[in-house]
C-alpha positions, 0 to 999 in steps of 0.5 A: 859300048864296052865297060872300058869305054865308059866310066860311071859315078867317078869322084871328081872336080871341075878344074876349068871349062871353055866354050866348044861350038855354039852350045857345048863346053869342054870340061877339064876335070880332076878325077880320083881314079883317072887323073885329069880328063877332058870331056865335052858337055854337049848342050851345057850352055842351053838354059834347060841343060841337065848339066848346066847347073851341076858343072861347078868348080870346087864342088865334089861331083860324081862324073860319068863319061864315055869314049876313048879319045883325047876328048871324052863325052860327059854323060852326067855330073851329080853334085855330092855336097859337103864342101863350103863355097869358096869366097874372096881370097879363098876363091882366088887361091882355089883358082891357083890350085886348079891352074897348077893342076892344069899346067903340071898334071898330065892327062889321064895319070891317076894320082889318088893321094893328090886328089885327097890332098886337093880335097883337103886343101879346098876344105881348109881354104873355106875354113881357115882365114889365112891360106898360106899354109894350105897352099904350101902344103898342097904345092909340096904334095903336088911336086912330090906326086910329079916326082919332084919331091923337095930335097931336104937334105944337104947336097953333100948328103949331110943333114940340115943344120937348123942354125945354118943358111942354105942356097936352094938349087932346083936340081940339087937341093939345099947347098950350105952357104959358106959365108961368101955372098950367095946368088939365088934363094937363101933359106935358113936350115930351120925353114927347111926342117919346118917345111919337111914337117909341114909346120908353118906357124913361124911367119919367117918359115911361111915367107921363105916357104912361099919363095921356095915354092915359087922358085920350084914351080916356076922351074917346073913350068919353065918360067911360064907365067901363071894367070892366077898369080898375075891376078894376085899381084894386080889385086895387091896393087889396088 
């Protein structure tokens, strides 16, 4: 077996698993050097499987696999420790991040900076009581890595005025509101400048940033719904 067909001790995270045949699992992983990789974990559903206890979401792993097809063979998964377990609301937020990566990130397209951003987001979700700013920073990083960096300059090429209002168009960016009624999402110039600097201490900025990220992500998903977002909404109604 060539070195090219086998990868050993690659840093990664499990994004999702699902059943494969009677005793195996398919593991969708996000790796630092190889991006999103799908692997079969043979026998992982058996009680005595060495892989059974180590295939954990939101925990840093070292993964080894072989093969060249769309579905690789997972050989080993070793827990690296150091990440506090996500619980409650933070756990739901973690599932949201994973779903974004699964639905927006192409397979085997390396994004090392995004991997580090994901790692940082998990640590902050575990430590910070309010997840809003953590989610907004990661969503912004994800869009940037996919080639859809937020346009934070006026569509006319003029810089953003913090005292003005702007309608945000996904394919054009912010367009200054001229006083007439404006359809779509309207944001303050100050919010756009705060987002540019990842500054979310103002509650108004945080609220408007959430609406903007929802607009842009839905646009990239072609309006396909996110399961994690639906769960959030259902829990809010309880």
